[in-house]
N, C-alpha and C positions, 0 to 999 in steps of 0.2 A: 447722047450726052457725053461730054468729055469728063475726065476726072476733075478738072477745074470747075466745070458746071455743077458736078455732084457736090463738090466742096462748098460752092456758093449756095446751092440749094440747102445743104445741111445747115450752114451758118444762118441763112435767112429764116429757116423754120425754127431753129433754136432761139434766135432773137425774138421772133414773133411770139413764141410760146413762153418766153421769160426763162429760158434755160441757160445756165452757165456751164453745163457739162458735168457738174458734180452732184446736182440734185435732179430729181424728176422735174420736168417742166410743168407749168401750170395746167396744160391740157391733160397730161398724163395723171396728175394729181386729181383734177376734177373728174376725169373718167373713172379713176379708181374708187373715189368716194361715192360717186353716183352708182356705180356697180354695187358697192357694198350696201348702200341704202336700199336700192331696188331689190336685191337678194333678200334682205331682212324683211321688207314689206311683203314681198311675194310669199316668203316662207310663213310668216305670221298669218297672213290672209288665208293661205291654203290650210293651215292646221286649225284655224278657228271658225271657218264659215259654217261648219256643221252645228255649231252651238247657237246659231241665230235662226230667226224665222226664215221660212222658205223664200220670201221676197227679199229679205236682206242678204241671205246666202246667195241668191242669184245675182244680186247687184255686186257682191264681193267677187263672185266668180267672173263677172264681166270686167270688173276693174283689174282682176288678176290677169285676164287674157290681154287686155290693153297694155298693162304695164309689162307683160311678157314681150309684146312687140317692141316697146321702148327699150327694155333690157337687151333684146336681140340687137337693136340698132347700136346701143352703147357698146356691146361686146364687139361687134364688127368694127366700130370706130376705134376701140382700144387696140384691136389686133392690127388694123391698118396703121394706126399712129405708131405702134411699137415697131412695126416693120419698116417704116419710113427711115431712110438713112439719117443718122444723127440723133436719133431718139433713144438709143440704148445707153443706159447708165451702168457703169462698171459696178460690180458687186463689191460690197465691203467685206464680205465673208471670204474665207479661203478654205481650200481642201474639201473635205466631205460636207461641210456646212454649206459651202457654195453650191455643190452638186445637189444637195437636198433642197436648198432654197429654189434653185432653178426648176428642179423636178416638181416641187409643189406648185409653183407658178404655172408651169405647163399643164399639170394635171387639172388645176382649177380652170384654166382656159378650155381644155378639152371637155371637162364636165359641163361648163357653161354653154358651150356650143351644142353638146349632146342634149342638154336640158331644153334649150331653145328648139332644137329640131324635134324632140319628142313632144313638146308642147304644141307646136304647129301640127305635127303628125296626128296627135290624139284628137285635136279639135277637128281636123279634116276627116279623120276616121269616123267621127260622129255625124258627118255630113254637113258641117257648118263651116263658114268662112271664119278666118281669124280677124276679128273686128278690132278697130282702134278707136275707142271712145265714140263709136257711132259715126266717125268721120269717113272711114273707108273700111273695106273688108278685103282680106287676101284670100281668094278662093282656092280651094284645094285642087291638087292635080288628079285626085281620084274620088270616087263616090264613097258612100258609107261602107265601112268595112265590118266584118262579122264581129260579134260580141267578144269572142275569145281574143281577137287581135286588139280590139279596143281596150280590153282588160289588161293585156300585156303592156301596151303603150302607157296606160295610166300607171300601172305598177312600176314600170321603169322610171317614169317621170317623177313619181313619189320618192323612190329609192335614191335617185340621183340628187333630188332636192335635199334630202337628208345628208347625203355624202358631201355636197357643196357646203352646207352649213357647218358640218363637223370639221371639215378640212379648213374652211375659212376661220373657224374659231381657233384651231391650232395655229394657223398663220398669224392671227392677232396676238395670241399668247406668245408666240415666238418673237414678234415685234416688241412686245412689252418686256420680255426677257432681255432682249438686246438693249432696251432703254434703261432698265433698272439694275440689271446684273452685269452685262458686258460693258455698258455705258458707252456704246458707240452711236453713230448717227443714222442707223438703219431706219428707225421710226421717224425721226425728224425729217428725213428726206422725202417722206410721203405726207407729212402734215402741212397743211396750207400756211399756217401762221408761224410755224417753228423753223422755217427754212431760212 
């Protein structure tokens, strides 16, 4: 591909995504909010299923696994979309705030990827495929692992889940700080109706 072809591709994908170069495009916004929604649902489901009957708890765990597959697909789509030329939006922050902002974004991406890998790994370590709403299953590359390994995978999956929620809450608070105190467009660039 030539530089001109790259530029045409960038322009075409920006137009198709409804992006003018100053805001996040519609695809990036949709993937962001879908990620947030799935993370919240996954977290709430995981911390509450022990309070329900065995049957309901098993259903919630099955939904958790299926939504984990969906969240994994959304994370992959977000990363690919962000890496496509022409989909990077300049930060409004400067100096150390810009560095911190980028650091938090990359940390959240890394934790989401690790969380997905641990979820798949834990399920496979139990000797089960990773099912998606009964439509298909993703078989594991290994057989059942020992109890200590399963316990470690589960513990890491739990801890990273908490870390994601805590860091994402800080991320949301920072966006609100930008909106109410700094009075810049950081939050509006990611809100579907305020752009």
